C-alpha positions as CSV (number, residue, x, y, z in Angstrom):
1,X,0.0,0.0,0.0
2,X,1.4,3.4,-1.0
3,X,1.7,5.7,2.0
4,X,3.1,9.2,1.9
5,X,5.6,9.5,4.8
6,X,5.4,13.3,4.4
7,X,1.7,13.4,5.2
8,X,2.1,12.1,8.7
9,X,1.6,14.6,11.6
10,X,5.2,15.0,12.6
11,X,6.5,15.0,9.0
12,X,3.8,17.6,8.0
13,X,4.8,19.8,10.9
14,X,8.4,19.8,9.7
15,X,7.5,20.4,6.1
16,X,5.1,23.2,7.1
17,X,7.9,24.8,9.1
18,X,10.2,24.9,6.0
19,X,7.3,26.2,3.9
20,X,6.5,29.0,6.3
21,X,10.2,30.0,6.3
22,X,10.0,30.4,2.6
23,X,6.8,32.4,2.9
24,X,8.5,34.7,5.3
25,X,11.2,35.5,2.7
26,X,14.0,33.2,3.9
27,X,16.2,30.8,2.0
28,X,16.4,27.4,3.7
29,X,19.0,24.8,4.4
30,X,17.5,21.5,5.4
31,X,19.7,18.8,7.0
32,X,18.8,15.1,6.7
33,X,20.6,11.9,7.9
34,X,21.8,9.3,5.4
35,X,19.3,6.8,4.3
36,X,16.5,9.3,4.7
37,X,13.2,8.3,2.9
38,X,12.5,10.3,-0.2
39,X,9.5,12.5,-1.1
40,X,10.3,15.7,0.8
41,X,11.1,17.7,-2.3
42,X,8.0,16.6,-4.2
43,X,5.7,17.3,-1.2
44,X,7.2,20.7,-0.6
45,X,6.9,21.5,-4.3
46,X,3.2,20.7,-4.1
47,X,2.8,22.9,-1.1
48,X,4.6,25.8,-2.8
49,X,2.5,25.5,-5.9
50,X,-0.8,25.7,-3.9
51,X,-0.4,29.4,-3.3
52,X,0.6,30.5,-6.8
53,X,3.3,32.8,-5.5
54,X,6.3,31.1,-7.0
55,X,7.5,28.9,-9.8
56,X,9.3,25.8,-8.6
57,X,12.6,25.0,-10.2
58,X,14.9,22.0,-9.5
59,X,18.6,22.2,-10.4
60,X,21.4,19.8,-10.0
61,X,24.4,21.2,-8.2
62,X,26.7,18.9,-10.3
63,X,25.8,21.0,-13.4
64,X,27.2,24.2,-11.8
65,X,30.8,25.1,-11.0
66,X,32.1,24.6,-7.5
67,X,35.4,26.5,-7.7
68,X,34.0,29.7,-6.1
69,X,31.1,32.0,-5.7
70,X,31.9,34.1,-8.7
71,X,31.8,31.2,-11.2
72,X,28.6,29.9,-9.6
73,X,26.9,33.3,-9.8
74,X,27.8,33.6,-13.5
75,X,26.4,30.1,-14.1
76,X,23.2,30.9,-12.2
77,X,22.7,34.1,-14.2
78,X,23.1,32.1,-17.4
79,X,20.5,29.7,-16.3
80,X,17.9,32.0,-14.8
81,X,18.3,35.5,-16.3
82,X,17.1,35.8,-19.8
83,X,18.7,38.2,-22.4
84,X,21.7,38.9,-20.2
85,X,24.1,41.5,-21.6
86,X,27.8,41.0,-21.6
87,X,28.2,44.1,-19.4
88,X,25.7,42.8,-16.8
89,X,27.2,42.4,-13.3
90,X,26.9,38.8,-12.0
91,X,26.5,39.6,-8.4
92,X,24.2,38.1,-5.7
93,X,22.3,41.3,-5.6
94,X,21.8,41.4,-9.4
95,X,20.5,37.8,-9.3
96,X,18.1,38.6,-6.4
97,X,16.8,41.6,-8.3
98,X,16.3,39.7,-11.6
99,X,15.2,36.3,-10.5
100,X,11.6,37.0,-9.5
101,X,8.9,34.6,-8.1
102,X,10.9,31.4,-8.0
103,X,11.8,28.8,-5.4
104,X,14.9,26.9,-6.5
105,X,15.6,23.5,-5.0
106,X,19.3,22.5,-5.3
107,X,19.7,18.8,-5.7
108,X,22.9,16.7,-5.0
109,X,25.1,19.4,-3.4
110,X,28.0,17.1,-2.5
111,X,30.7,17.7,0.1
112,X,33.0,19.0,-2.8
113,X,30.4,21.7,-3.7
114,X,29.3,22.5,-0.2
115,X,31.7,25.4,0.5
116,X,30.8,27.2,-2.7
117,X,27.0,26.8,-2.2
118,X,27.1,27.9,1.4
119,X,29.2,30.9,0.5
120,X,26.8,31.8,-2.2
121,X,23.8,31.5,0.1
122,X,25.5,33.7,2.6
123,X,25.9,36.4,0.0
124,X,22.5,35.8,-1.6
125,X,20.5,36.0,1.7
126,X,22.1,39.4,2.4
127,X,21.0,40.5,-1.1
128,X,17.5,39.2,-0.4
129,X,17.2,41.7,2.4
130,X,17.3,44.5,-0.2
131,X,14.3,43.1,-2.1
132,X,10.7,43.4,-1.3
133,X,9.4,40.2,0.4
134,X,6.9,39.4,-2.3
135,X,9.6,39.8,-5.0
136,X,12.1,37.5,-3.5
137,X,13.2,34.3,-5.2
138,X,14.5,31.8,-2.7
139,X,16.9,28.8,-2.7
140,X,16.3,25.6,-0.7
141,X,19.4,23.5,-0.2
142,X,19.1,20.0,1.3
143,X,22.2,18.5,2.8
144,X,23.1,15.0,4.2
145,X,24.6,14.6,7.6
146,X,26.7,17.2,9.4
147,X,28.5,19.3,6.7
148,X,31.6,21.3,7.6
149,X,31.4,24.2,8.1
150,X,27.9,23.9,9.5
151,X,25.3,26.2,7.9
152,X,24.5,29.4,9.9
153,X,21.1,30.9,10.2
154,X,20.7,34.6,9.3
155,X,18.0,37.2,8.7
156,X,17.1,35.7,5.3
157,X,18.5,32.2,5.8
158,X,16.8,29.5,8.0
159,X,18.5,26.2,8.9
160,X,16.4,23.2,9.9
161,X,17.5,19.7,10.9
162,X,15.4,16.5,10.6
163,X,16.0,15.1,14.1
164,X,13.4,14.1,16.6
165,X,10.6,14.9,14.2
166,X,8.8,11.5,14.3
167,X,7.2,10.1,17.4
168,X,5.6,6.8,18.1
169,X,2.1,8.0,17.1
170,X,3.5,9.0,13.7
171,X,5.2,5.6,13.2
172,X,2.1,3.8,14.5
173,X,-0.1,5.5,11.9
174,X,2.5,4.8,9.2
175,X,3.0,1.1,10.0
176,X,-0.8,0.6,10.3
177,X,-1.2,1.8,6.7
178,X,1.8,-0.2,5.4
179,X,0.5,-3.4,7.1
180,X,-3.0,-3.0,5.6
181,X,-4.5,-6.5,5.9
182,X,-1.3,-8.6,6.0
183,X,-2.3,-10.1,9.3
184,X,-6.0,-10.8,9.2
185,X,-6.3,-11.9,12.9
186,X,-7.0,-8.8,14.9
187,X,-4.6,-9.8,17.8
188,X,-1.8,-10.5,15.4
189,X,-2.3,-7.2,13.6
190,X,-2.3,-5.3,16.8
191,X,0.8,-7.1,18.2
192,X,2.7,-6.7,14.9
193,X,1.7,-3.0,14.7
194,X,3.0,-2.3,18.2
195,X,6.2,-4.3,17.9
196,X,7.2,-2.9,14.5
197,X,6.4,0.6,15.8
198,X,8.9,0.0,18.7
199,X,11.6,-1.4,16.5
200,X,11.3,1.0,13.6
201,X,11.8,4.1,15.7
202,X,11.9,7.0,13.1
203,X,13.0,5.0,10.1
204,X,10.3,4.5,7.4
205,X,12.4,2.1,5.4
206,X,12.9,-0.2,8.4
207,X,9.2,0.0,9.1
208,X,8.4,-1.2,5.5
209,X,11.0,-3.9,5.7
210,X,9.7,-5.3,9.0
211,X,6.1,-5.0,7.9
212,X,6.9,-7.4,5.0
213,X,8.1,-10.1,7.3
214,X,6.2,-13.0,8.8
215,X,5.0,-13.1,12.5
216,X,7.8,-15.4,13.6
217,X,10.5,-13.0,12.2
218,X,8.9,-9.9,13.7
219,X,8.7,-11.5,17.2
220,X,12.4,-12.6,17.0
221,X,13.9,-10.0,14.6
222,X,17.6,-10.2,15.4
223,X,18.8,-11.8,12.1
224,X,16.4,-9.8,10.0
225,X,17.8,-6.6,11.5
226,X,21.4,-7.8,11.1
227,X,20.7,-8.3,7.4
228,X,19.2,-4.8,7.2
229,X,22.3,-3.3,8.8
230,X,24.5,-5.2,6.4
231,X,22.6,-3.8,3.4
232,X,23.3,-0.3,4.7
233,X,27.0,-1.1,5.2
234,X,26.7,-0.9,9.0
235,X,29.0,-3.1,11.0
236,X,29.6,-4.0,14.6
237,X,32.5,-1.6,14.6
238,X,30.8,1.3,12.9
239,X,27.8,1.0,15.2
240,X,29.7,1.2,18.4
241,X,29.4,5.0,18.3
242,X,25.9,5.6,16.7
243,X,25.3,9.1,15.4
244,X,22.5,11.0,13.7
245,X,24.3,11.9,10.5
246,X,24.8,8.2,9.6
247,X,21.2,7.4,10.5
248,X,22.1,5.1,13.4
249,X,20.7,7.5,16.1
250,X,17.7,9.7,16.4
251,X,15.3,11.0,19.0
252,X,11.8,9.5,19.4
253,X,9.4,11.1,21.9
254,X,12.2,13.2,23.1
255,X,14.6,10.4,24.0
256,X,17.7,9.2,22.1
257,X,17.1,5.9,20.3
258,X,19.8,3.8,18.6
259,X,18.5,2.4,15.4
260,X,17.3,-1.2,15.9
261,X,19.5,-2.5,13.0
262,X,22.5,-0.8,14.6
263,X,21.7,-2.5,17.9
264,X,21.5,-5.9,16.1
265,X,24.8,-5.3,14.2
266,X,26.6,-4.9,17.5
267,X,24.9,-7.9,19.0
268,X,22.3,-6.2,21.3
269,X,20.0,-9.2,21.7
270,X,18.8,-8.1,25.1
271,X,17.9,-4.6,24.0
272,X,16.0,-5.9,20.9
273,X,14.1,-8.3,23.2
274,X,13.1,-5.4,25.4
275,X,11.8,-3.5,22.4
276,X,9.7,-6.5,21.3
277,X,8.5,-6.8,24.9
278,X,7.4,-3.2,25.0
279,X,5.4,-3.6,21.9
280,X,3.8,-6.9,23.1
281,X,3.0,-5.6,26.6
282,X,1.1,-2.6,25.2
283,X,-1.3,-5.0,23.4
284,X,-1.2,-8.3,25.3
285,X,-1.8,-7.0,28.9
286,X,-5.1,-5.4,27.9
287,X,-6.0,-8.5,25.9
288,X,-5.3,-10.8,28.8
289,X,-7.3,-8.6,31.2
290,X,-10.2,-8.6,28.7
291,X,-10.1,-12.4,28.4
292,X,-10.1,-12.7,32.3
293,X,-13.3,-10.6,32.4
294,X,-14.8,-12.8,29.6
295,X,-13.9,-16.0,31.4
296,X,-15.3,-15.2,34.9
297,X,-19.0,-15.8,34.0
298,X,-18.0,-19.2,32.5
299,X,-16.1,-20.4,35.6
300,X,-18.1,-18.8,38.4
301,X,-20.0,-22.1,39.2
302,X,-16.6,-24.0,39.5
303,X,-15.1,-21.5,41.9
304,X,-15.6,-21.8,45.7
305,X,-15.6,-18.4,47.2
306,X,-14.3,-16.8,49.4
307,X,-10.7,-17.7,48.9
308,X,-7.5,-16.8,50.8
309,X,-4.8,-15.1,48.8
310,X,-1.5,-13.5,49.7
311,X,-3.4,-10.2,49.7
312,X,-6.1,-11.4,52.1
313,X,-9.6,-12.9,51.7
314,X,-11.3,-12.4,48.3
315,X,-15.1,-12.6,48.0
316,X,-15.5,-11.7,44.3
317,X,-14.1,-13.6,41.3
318,X,-13.6,-10.3,39.5
319,X,-10.8,-9.5,42.0
320,X,-8.7,-12.5,41.1
321,X,-5.9,-12.4,38.5
322,X,-5.7,-15.1,35.8
323,X,-3.0,-16.9,37.7
324,X,-5.1,-16.9,40.9
325,X,-8.1,-18.2,39.0
326,X,-6.0,-21.0,37.6
327,X,-4.7,-21.9,41.0
328,X,-8.1,-22.0,42.8
329,X,-9.7,-23.9,39.9
330,X,-7.3,-26.8,40.0
331,X,-9.1,-30.1,40.3
332,X,-12.5,-28.6,39.7
333,X,-13.0,-30.4,36.3
334,X,-13.1,-27.2,34.2
335,X,-13.9,-27.9,30.5
336,X,-10.5,-28.7,28.8
337,X,-10.7,-25.8,26.3
338,X,-11.4,-23.3,29.1
339,X,-8.6,-24.7,31.3
340,X,-6.1,-24.6,28.4
341,X,-7.1,-21.0,27.7
342,X,-6.7,-20.0,31.3
343,X,-3.3,-21.7,31.4
344,X,-2.1,-19.9,28.3
345,X,-3.2,-16.5,29.6
346,X,-1.4,-17.2,32.9
347,X,1.8,-18.1,31.1
348,X,1.6,-15.1,28.9
349,X,1.0,-12.8,31.8
350,X,3.9,-14.3,33.8
351,X,6.2,-13.9,30.9
352,X,5.3,-10.2,30.4
353,X,5.5,-9.6,34.2
354,X,9.1,-10.9,34.2
355,X,10.0,-8.7,31.2
356,X,10.1,-11.7,28.8
357,X,8.4,-11.8,25.4
358,X,5.4,-14.0,24.8
359,X,6.5,-17.0,22.6
360,X,5.2,-17.4,19.1
361,X,3.5,-20.7,20.1
362,X,1.2,-18.9,22.5
363,X,0.2,-16.3,19.9
364,X,-0.6,-19.1,17.5
365,X,-2.5,-21.3,20.0
366,X,-6.0,-22.2,18.9
367,X,-7.5,-21.2,22.2
368,X,-6.0,-17.7,21.8
369,X,-7.0,-17.4,18.1
370,X,-10.6,-18.1,19.0
371,X,-10.9,-15.6,21.8
372,X,-13.4,-12.9,21.4
373,X,-12.4,-9.3,21.9
């Protein structure tokens, strides 16, 4: 299922921030990590065209000289200023005055060209301040990683960094759309949705990759994530010091999160298990509790109340946990299917309570699959 990453709440807020900077008359530098999902340029272009203030132009930095600002300015005049005279001055101010009503997206500004383009933007943003806000043409420069020297914001130049922009709600919405109906059983869909959300963090490509796996792989994802890391060229050594620029570190819900594939590459089985557990517990604890409530009317006649527990005397079956129900129903000839369900629910709850993941066999058990919500 085709899902536009840049239409999610967090992504939209970031894109709208960049768009509003353009509307306020500022050129913009946008920093992304490596392996960032595409589509930002296209979605921003759509937003720009909605208001009919600018033309949208995309240029490739490789087609322009990178040996200095003077050469770059001359090439930009050649590209954008029609009927230029030989005597015309190719300055940043002249370009700002002649290039009207355009947003220029600069594609593929590599490290080699970075110094020239940033020096140009520094001159050009100063020139923009001499132009009326409605007459300004603006440049938008995307960069990968942490370029040196770092871009500096100024009166007509904004700098924005894609970091900490996606939270769990964004990823949950995205994974839900990507999954579609891959897992028809409601419980399996909910568990996969929660686990993939935990594992994917802020990486759309990892979310897509995990969503395409089977239930067994998602519940035990170590090898799958190692393969994903290898495909990106990440190794145990390179992942020892994760960083945002390489895509191995981001912030999710305000907290730093090492990419799950980077965790796998350096052998972090325990941490991955904890992430799977966090996803499982958010779904399975409420599920177990709902099944306990559903079971009580079916076992009430088998249960002799009151009973003594470690918490004192209990008079109502509703006050007993699944493990306590199982204990006090031993030897009472409960129907086998009901007994098996109660045993499974108890095992699942004990596993989660001890920070262990629920095994695949429990999720696939017939008694669990036939439970009503």
